[in-house]
Structures are given as C-alpha cells and as structure tokens.
N, C-alpha and C positions, 0 to 999 in steps of 0.2 A: 504493500500500500504506500510505500514511501514515507511512512510515519517515522517520527524520531524514536530513539531507543526507549523501550519501556521496561519497567521492572517486572511487570506481569506478562500475560500472554493473551491471545485472542483466538477465537474460532469464527471463521466466516462461513455462513451457510448460503449456498446459492441454489436457486430453483430456475431451471431452464425449460423453455417451451419451444422445442425445435420446430414443431408444426403449428404453434399457436393453440388456441382453444376457442370454441364458439358457444354462444348461448350459456354463459357460465353464471349469470347473475342469480344470486339468492334473494335479491331485493332486501338485503339486511346489511346496513352499514356497520353493524357490530359483529359480523361474522367474517370469515375468510373463505375463499373458494379453494384454497390449498393450505397445506399445513406442514411447513418445514422451516425451522425445527418446531417440535411441540414438546410439551413437558407434562408428565403425568404426576398428579398430586398424591395418588394412593398406590403407587407401585411399591413392591417389596423394598424395604430399607430406605424409601424415599422420605426426606424431611422437607420437601418442597412447601408443604402447607404450614410448616413451622417457621419458615424464614421470615425475617423482617424485610419490608420493602419501602422504597421511596420512589414515587413517580409523579408525573405531571399530566393532568388531564383537564378537559373542558377549558373554559376561558377564565383567565385571572386566577388559576389555581396556584396557591402559594406553597405547593408541595404536599402531596397526599402520602401519609404514612400509614402502614398497616402490617398485618401478618397474613401469610399465605396469599390468597386471592381476595380476601374480604375488602370490599370497596373498590376493586379494580373495574373500571368501565371498559377501557380498550376501544378498539375499532375507531369509529369517527371521532370519539372523544379523546383519542391520543393514548394515554398511559405509556408514554415514551419520554426518555429512556426508562426501562424497568430495572431498578437497582435493587439487588438482594444481598443479604448478609445474615449471619447468625447474630441474634440479639443477646447471646450469652456472655459476651465480653464487655469490658468497660469501654473499649474502643474497638470497632470492627477491624479485623485483619483481612481475611479473604473476602473480596467483594466481586459480585458479578454485575455487569452493566449490559443489558440487552436492548437492541434497537434495530430498526432498518439501517442499512448502509447506503441505500440508494432508492429511487422511486418512492420517495418519502410520502408523497401525497396519497398514494394508493396502496402502499406496502405497510400492512398493519400488524400490531400486536393485539391479540384479542383473547378474552377468557372464553371458556366453554359456553356454547349457546344451545338454544332449544332445537337447532337443526340436527343435533346428534345427542339426544338426552341420555343415552346409555354409554357415552364415551367416558373414559377415565382421564381424558386430557384436560388439564387445568388451564393451559395457555398455548395458543397457536400463533404462528407467524406466517403470514401470506398475504396475497392480494385481497383487497376489500370485497366483501360479499355483494357490492354494487357493480362489480366489473361485468360488462356485457360480453366483451370478447377480448382475447389476448392475442396480440400480433405474433406472426411467425418469428422465430428465433429470439423472442423476448426473454430476458433474464432479470432477476432481481435478487438482492442479497440482504441478509441480516448479519449483524456482528454481535458476538458475546465477548465483551472485554473482561478480563480477570485481573483485578488489581490486588495488591497485598499491602497497601499503606493507608487503608481507611477509605471511607466513602468520598470525602472531598477530593483527595488526590486521584482516586479511581475514576470519578466522573470527569475530572479535568483531563485525564489521560485518554479516556474514551472519546472525549470531544476532539482531541488532537488527531485521533484516528479518522474521525469523520472529516475533519478539515483537510487532512492529507489526501484522503480518497476523493474529496470534492474539488481539490485544487484551489481552495480559497486563498487569496492573497491579502495580507494585512494592509490597511489604509493608514498611512503615517499621519496625515493631517485631516482633521474633520472639525470644523469650527463649532458645529452644534453639539458635538461630543466633548470637545476639549475646553470650551469657554462658557462662561456664565451667560444664560439666555433669559428671555422674557417670553411667556406663553399666554395665549388667549383662548385656550381650549376649555372644555368643561371643568368647572371649579375655579377658573381664573375670574378675576373681577370683570374684565371686559369681554366676557363670552356672550355674544349676542347682546352687547351693551355698549353704548357710546358715552361721550362725556356727559357728566351729570350737570355741569353748570352751563351747558349750552344745548338746549333742546333741538337746535337746528344743525348741530355738528354731525358730519358724516364720519364713517369709520376712517376715512383718509385723514380727517382732522384729528381724530382720536389717536391713531398710531403715531402721527407726527408729534402730538403733544406729549405722549408717553415717553418717546425717545428724548424729547427736549428736557423733560423732567429728570430723566436718568443722567443726562449730560450735565445738567446744573448741579446735581447732587453727587457727581463723581461716582455713580454706580456703574461699574465697568461692563455693562451689557454689550455683548458682541454680535448678537443676532436676535431677530424677532420672529416668533412663530405666529402664523395667521391661520385660524381654524376654519371650520366649514361655513362660516358666515359670509365669505367673500365671493363665492362662485354660485352658479345657477344649479338649482336642484328641482327635482320633480315636485309638484304641488303636494302638500300634505292633505289629510283627509277632507278638510273643508274646502279644498280647492283654492285657498287664499295663501299665497306664498309671500311673506313680508320679511323684513329684516329680522324680526323677533319671533317669527313663527314659520318654520320651514324645515322639512325633515326627510325628504325622499332621496332617491339616488341622484347621482350627478348627471345632469343633462348637458352642461357646458362648463368645462373647467377653465373659465376665463373670468376676469373681474367684472362684477356687475357695475354699471355706471353710477348707480345710486350709492354704491359702497366706495368705489375709488373713481371719482369723476375724471381724474387726470391719468388713470391707469396705474398698473402695478409698478412699472419702472419708475414712474414719478415718485412714488412713495419710497422706493429703495434709494433713489438719489437724494431725497430730502433727509432721510435719517442716516444715510451713509453707512448702513450695516446690511449684511446679507440676510436673507429670509429663509425660513423653513415653512413650507406650504403643505397644508393638510389636503388629503383627498380621501374619498370614501368609495363605495361600490358604484358601478355605473348603472344608470337607470335603463329600464327596458327601451325607452325612447330617448335617444340623445342625438346631438347635432353631428356626431362623427360618423353615423352609420351610412350616410350617403357616399362617403369617401373611403371608409375602412370597413373591413369585414368584422362583424360582431356575432357571437352566439347569443341568442336571446332566450331567457327563461321566463318565469311567471312575472317577476317584477324587476329582475336584474338582467344585465347583459355583460358579456365578457369579450374583450378584444381578442380577435383571432387573426391578426394581421401584423406581420413583422415590421410594417412601416409606421404603425400607430405610435408606439412609445418613443421612437426617435423624434417624431414631430412634437410630441407632448413635452419631452425633456428639453428640446431645443428652445421652445417657448419659455419654459421655466428658467433656463440659463440666461436668456435675454432679459428676463425680469429681475435678475439678481438673486436667484434662489441658490442656496447651498445644499439644502436637504429636502428631499421629497418624502413626506410622511404618508405611508399607505395605511389608512385606518380601515376598520370594518372588514378585515380579512376573513374573519369567521363567517360573515354573511355571504361574501362573494364566493367563498369556497363551499360551504355546507349547504347553501340554498340552491345550487345549480347542479343538475344531474351530470353534465359533461365533465365537471372537475373530478368526479368520483368514478364514472364508468368508463373512462378512457385513460390509458396509462400515460399519455403524453400531455394532456391539456394543461394541467396545473403547472407542471414544470416549465412548459413553453411560455405560458403567461408570465410567470414570475422571472424566468430567465430573460425574456424580451425586455421586461421592465428594468432589470438590473443592468443588462448590457447597455441599454440606452442611457441610463443614469450615469454609468461609468464613462461612456463616450462624451457626455456633456459635463463631466467633472462634478457630478452631484453624488451625494451619498443618500442612503435610504434608511428611514426608520420604520420598522414594522410595529403596528398597533392592532390589538385584538386578533392575534394569530392563534390557531390551535397548535398544540405542540409539534405535530408533524410538519407544519409550515415553518416553524422555527428550525427544525432539523434541516429542511431544504435550504435554508440560508447558508449552510456549510458549503454550498456550491456557488454562492453569489457574493463576489468580493465587494460590491457596492453596498450591501446591507451591513451596516456597521453598528446599529443600535436597535433596541427593542424595548417597548413598554412592558414592565413586569408587574404592574399593579392595575387595579381598577381606577376609574376616574377619581381625581381628587375630590374630597368632601363626601365620597360615597362610603358609608359604613364607618366603623370606629377603628379598623385595623388596616386601612389602606396602606399604611407604612410597612406592613409585614412582608418584606421582599427578600429575606435572607436566603431562603431555599431557591426561589426563582432566580436570584442573582447568581447562584451556583450554576444553574442550568444555562443561563446566558453566557457567563464567563467561560464555561467549557467549550462553547461554540464561537468564542472570540467576538461576542456581541456586548456592547456597553449597555447595562441595564438602566432603564429610566423609570423612576418612581412617579413621574408626572409632576406637574407644577405644585407649588404650595404658597401660602400666604406667610410673609415674614413677620407680620404683626397680627395680634388676635382680632382686632376690630377693623373691619373694612366697611365703613358706613355706607348704607343704602345698597349693599350688595344684593344681587338677584336671588340669593339662596336663603335669605333669612338666617345666615349662619354666623358663628363665631369660631375662630380657630384658637382652641385653648392650649395647643401644644406646638407653637411655631418652631421652637428650638429643636424639638424632636424631629419634625419634618425636615429641617435643614440638616441635622445630623445624618439622618438616614439617606438623604440625597447625596451629601458629600461622601459618605462612606460607601456608596454604591459603585463608585468609579465610573459612573455613567453621566449622562447629561444632568446638569443642575439648572433648574429654571424656576422662577417665581412668577406670580400673577397678581400683584398688588394693585390697588387703586393708587392713582397719582397722589403723592403726599403722605402715603401710609406704608412706607417701607422701613424696615429696621436695617439701617445702613451698616451697622457693626456686624450684624449676623450675616448679611449677604457678603460683605467684604471678607468675612472669616472663611469663606469657601475657596478663595482664589488669590492670585497675585494682583498687583495694581492694574494690570491690563485685562483682567478677567480670566486669565488662564487658570484653570481649576487645579488645585493641589491634590495630587493623586497618591493613593496607596499602591502597593505592588499587586494587590488583588482586591476584589470587592469583599466587603464584610459578609461572611457566611456563618452558619451555625458551627459552633465548636464541635470537634469530632465526638466528644462524649455525649452530645445530643443524640447520636445514633447508637449509643451503647446501652448497657444495663443500668446506668445511674445518671440519666439525663437531668438537666436543670428543670425546675418547675416554672418554665417560662422561656422567653427568647434570650439566648446569649450568643452573640455574634462576635467574631474576632477577625482581625486582619493585621497587616504589618507593612512597614516600609523598609525595603532593603536599600541601603545607601552605600555607595562606593567607599571602600576602606574597611569593609567587613562588619558593619554594624546593622543590626535589625531592631527596629522600633515597633512596638506593638500598640494596638488599640483594642478595646473590648466594650461593646455596647450591650447592656442588659435591660430588658423591657418586661415589665409585669412578671418578675420572678418572685413567686410567693413563698419560697423557702430559701433560707441562707444557703449559699453555694460557694465552695472553695475552689479556686482556680490556681493551677500551677503553670509555670512557663511553657511546659510541653503542650498544655491545652490550647495555647495561643500561638503554636508553631514557632516558639522561641527555644533556643538551646536550653536543655534541661539543667545544665551545670552552670548557667550564667547567673550573674548578679544584676539586679535591676532596681529601679525605683518606679513607683506608680503614683500618679496624681490625678485627682478628679477634675473633670471639666469645669465644675463650679468652684473649684478651689483657686480663685483668681489671685489670692494673696499668698499662695504656696505654704499654707500653714499645716497641711496634713500630708506632705510627701512621705511615702512609706516605702520601706525596703520590701522587695519582692523577689522570691527565689523558690526553689523546690522545698526548702525548709521553712519559708515564710510565705504561705499562700496568700493570694488576694481573695478577700471575702466579699461576695456580692450579697448585699443586705436584702432581706425579705421586704417586699412591697405588696400592696393590693393588686389583684388581677384586674386586667381590663381598665375601663375608664371609670374612675370614682370621682364624683363631684366635678365632672368635666375634665379631670386631669388624668393623663397617662403617666404612670410612674416609670422612671428609667434612671439608669446610672451609666455614665460614660467615663471611662478611665483610659489615660494615655500612659505608656510604659517606655522607659528609656534604659539602655544599658549603662552600667557603671564603668568608668575608666579609672585605672590606677587606684582602685578601692576608695575613691574620693569624689570624682567628678561625674556629673551626668548632664548631658545636653538635653534640656527639656524642649528646645525648639522655639517656635514662634508662639508666644502665649495667647495672641488674639485669634489664632487660626484653629479651626475645628480639627484639622490634621496638622499638628504642630511640627512634625518632621516628615517631610515628603521628599522623595527623590526629584520631584519637579523643582523644588526650591534648593535642596541641599545636594550639591554636586558630589561632595565627599565629606567625610568626617574621619579623621585619623588621630590617633593618640600615640605620641612618641614617649614611652616611659623613661628612656634615658635622659630626655631633655625636659621632662615634666611639661610637655607641650601638647596642646590641642590645635589641630589644623582643620578649619572648616571652610569649604568652598560653597559659594552661594550663586544661584541664578536669579534673574529677575529682570525688571524693566529699568532702563536708564533713569537715574535720579530717584528710584524707589528706595525708601528707607526700610531696612529689615531689622527687626529686633529679635535677638536670640537670647533666651534665658538659659543660664547654666547653674546647676545646683552644686553646692559644696556640702557634702554629707558630713564632713567632720565638724564644720561650723554651723550646720543646720541653717544654712542661708542660701539665698538665690540672688544672683546678680544678672542684670539685663544689659546687653551690649548692642548698640546700634551700629549698623553698617550700611552705607549708601552704595547702591549698585552703579557701576561705571557705565560709560557710554557703550561698552561692548556687551553689556548685559551680564557682567560677572563681578564678583567681589570675593575677597578672602578675609577670614577672621582668624588671626593667630593669637592664641591664648597661652600664656606662660605662667607657671606657678613660681612666684618669687616671695620668699620669706613667708610662705604659707598663704599668700594672697594671689588670686588669679587676675592677671592683667591682660587685657585683650586689645589688639590693634587691628584696625580695618584697612585693607588696601584694595 
C-alpha cells in the first residue's frame, strides 16, 4: 500500500466480480449483497461478542461505545471504522480497526439482518444491499489494521493506511484552517440577520461593517464565512422565499442582488480578506440543468457532468473564495437512489468537486457527512477540514468533539467545532439564547487543531479570549495533535466524564502537555504516561485560571495530577471543567510555562526551539511571530517558588531568540 512503517500489521480482504452481477438489490441499505470478511459472534472459542468497540455512525455522532454488537447500526448509517479491543486492561494493547479500503460510499460494514435470520454472522463486509448491478471486473476491499499501542495510536495508524492507499497529499497552506475566522452560519449572531441599528442595511453593508469593527479592535480575523443566506434557493413550503425565510435546495449558486447589490467580488475587495462560501444540496430544478447534465431525484439533483464543478470553482476563485464548504452531504447522499445503487456515482461526484477545487487553488470543508463520506476524503487532497459537531447552540454538549477529533485526525482532516460566541450576552440575538460557557467553547476550539471561528455581534467580542487562540496576525497556535480522550478512557478504569489530552513537541527534545477535563464526577488521578508524556520525566502543572501562578504543582509518576470531582452536565447554566497546562523541568529548577495569555501557552507554531545547556546553566528559546509583535514568556523557578515574565519583540524576519542564564541563583534573560 505504500504506507509508512507500522508497529502492527494488517489484513486486506478483496472481493472481485470478474463477470459482474445483475439484479442484486435487496432494497435494504442496512444489508450487504456479499459478505467478505464476516465475523461470527457465537463460534466455538469466539469472544467477539465480549469485545469493546468504538465506532462512528449516523450524523454528528461523537463516538459510539459498546460491547459486542449492541448499538451497532452499520450499513447506510456508517459504523466505520469499527474499532475493537479487550476491555480487561487498564489501557488496551491489541486493537483491531476494520473499515472499507476503497469504494467507501457503497462498501459497507453491517450487522446481521433479517435477510438471513438463522445466520451466526454478527458482522458482514460488502457492497450495500441497495446495489442494483455490479460492473464486470469490479473489485472492492476492506482492511483490518492491528495495532499494539492502544486505541488512539491504532486509529491514527489505520488512517495512514487509508491515506497511503488513497494517495492523498497534504495541503501546506489553508487560511481557513490555519487562521482565526468569522462565521455567519447557524448559531452565529448574523445568521439570516443584518445590522440591528439600520433596518435598511443589506447583508453587503453588514459584512463590511463587521470587518471594519474587527479592524478597529485589532481582532486578527483573516477570512469571513458566508452561509446559505446569500444564494438562490428553492421556495420553502409557503412559496415565499425572503431573506429571513428560505430553506430549499440550491437553484442558483450566485449572489442575490438584494443581498450583495454590488456583487461578491465587491465585498471581498472592500474587506480585503478571503471568503469561505457555504453550499448545500442542489434543488430538483436549478439554473444549471440547461447546460450541464444532472441526475434528478424527488427533491434533489446531482451533477453528473465533469464540466460542472470546474465552472463553479472558477467563479468562486474570481470572487475571492479560499474555501468551499459543502454542507448537507447527508441529504445529497442518502436521499438519492443513484448515490447508493451505482458503484461509481458518489465517488465521481465528490472527486469532480475536489479536482476542480484543487485546480482553482481552493480547499474544501465537509459538513454533515456520514462516516463513509469522511472515509472517501482519504482520496481527495482538496478536502482539508470537516465539521465534527452539531450546529452551535444546539443541545448542551455540542462541545463534545474529543472522539470525533480522533476520527478526523486519523484521516488528516482538521476538525471544526463550529462557531461560538466569545461573550455570554449577545443582545437581540435571533435565538433567545445566552452563552454561559464562552471560555469552554474557545478552549475546545483551540485544542481541536482545526478551524477556530467566532460569530459575535458587533461590539460584543471578548478580545482577550479571541487573541488567546492565535498570534498577532491571526495565525492559530497549534498542538502536535488534536485533544482526544486519554487512553485509559478505553480501559477498565475510565474517568467518570470527559478527559482529553494533547501535547506540543518543540525542537530541542521537549514535550509540553495539556489536559482538559469536563463534567468529571469523581476524582481522577493522572500520570505523565496518561498524557503521552515520558513516564520518568519531571514536570510542573498549572491551571488555566491560575493567572497569578500561585498553585504551580510538581507532576510526575510519583506525584499524580488530581482532576477534582464536579457536577455532571450543565448545572445552573454552567458546564464544569478544568484545564491544566504541563511543562517539563530543566536542571531540576526551571520550567518554561510559555505565553501566559494564550490558551496553548507552548506551541511549536510560536516556539521554534527550547534547549537547556546544563553546563552553562542556560536556556535557549527560539520564537516565531509577526514583525514588531511582543511575546511574553513566563519561566518558573521551582527553588524560589517564583515566576518571572520576559518580553521579546519579534524582528522584521519574523524571528527572535531569548537567552536565559542563571547567575548567582537568578535567571537573567536577553532578547535578540
């Protein structure tokens, strides 16, 4: 497969149809017309029905856990990848990860169905039960990856197998993934809403006013997302399509003159920032059908013309678009027969879209995909990011993206939590809502390693919180991986709540950790190994809310970090959480705490290297940033129980270095 070296192994299962097959449909999207491989739950000596599993199914699933096949939906609803392990250990050792390896949109994993009630088969792999005919010489594959370093590592390594097989290439630069953004989608203040203080204001006026406010307040927004309110849609049920009431499929993906009187390019040129543009499913009747071939369903249609997406993406590029957001993927895929009864339709549709975007230098964000469509992205280099949550303000746990971030990260997709409000009160919002946990929303967004975007009303942004996610120019401060559940979550002694961890690897051999605990109802002890830190290392831990450094604590295998018990869920409108940052100790005395005002205080985005020279009692710190940007670095002296802050200004080359030497027991730092 051309994959990189793995500690485990894999089995590839291939089914070949040399002469094809006719009239194969079972008319059941949860069955398969063939079964290879299949797994028996009750065979002699089988423990299949005792194994723990993690899988992803339906829409907005934040990771389904269970035993055996209890709760597994499969088929059209996904249930891929299907991850299994023994639950008898504190952390899993041997892990199996099963999924299609190609033909993702029609190549299913499915539990036993009523079509064969006497079968002992618990799980089958094969083409969907909706498949009408199979072409001559058609083949499809599944892969079962075996990992021996836990669930997190095994899922990541499984993903690298799919990426190698699919030939996906990484995209080095993606402004909507890598920089702070502003969104106008569902949950944002200006979703189907224009300026409050001007009843005659158009959306053109509104977007320009929003950007001007950000510029005045030095909020470093680097792109603007425009949601479904700007283009033409099929009439809603009452036949009256207005700015505030319109909800059908797309009839014409071009700016409405009442929305942007001077056009999309005019708005881009006024705000001087690239755009991310939303699109949904195509309406049964649209303006493109006279020129391009479409397959038409009951209410939707699907482009079947290789000329269509190049024309669409060229227009978008001319408008100043950086990212094309394809929303409503679940409806476009699951509501149309041709996407499920033909082996080529869905892959051709999404491949044409991705190839055209890449040719126009655009990236793609997927929104509302079923898991099998997420797998298909392993073949599409232009698809760089994916929504991993329900719409903002929907439900009380929209922030819960730890397991879905693992799935996205495995396939080299940046997970997006959706927009958030940075302050609790957004007056006159259209939802009648109050955001009681804006800091948690910002934390989860920053720790996702995906897009970070807010949707505040003009004049109601928390500047400190937003700037805490990024550099002065809006470049997001990154971890080395998204925050995902600790490995003990999958073992026999999991925390009673959500505990996620991640780390930053900085050149010079240092690893800095972070841990976020949410609604943990029982005290839980964490050790360095739980956070992917060297078990024999010495560290310090300090809480996000400890802005005066009064409770910096030693952290090691002998001195665990205690997560305190809190109420579950939302209590008195408050979600209880604890966020702790962890730094290694140098020379048994010094710890670089990093940038105290940032959510991720030590990021390889900012810190080019950190090195300690014990013979010279010297700390060497390399910094990246924006010319003239002042960077504050906090360093703890454990012997004196003190913390000193040192400011360093980034040079015109975007670099600076901080050299700290211990003299007479005092740390003195010089910036160059």
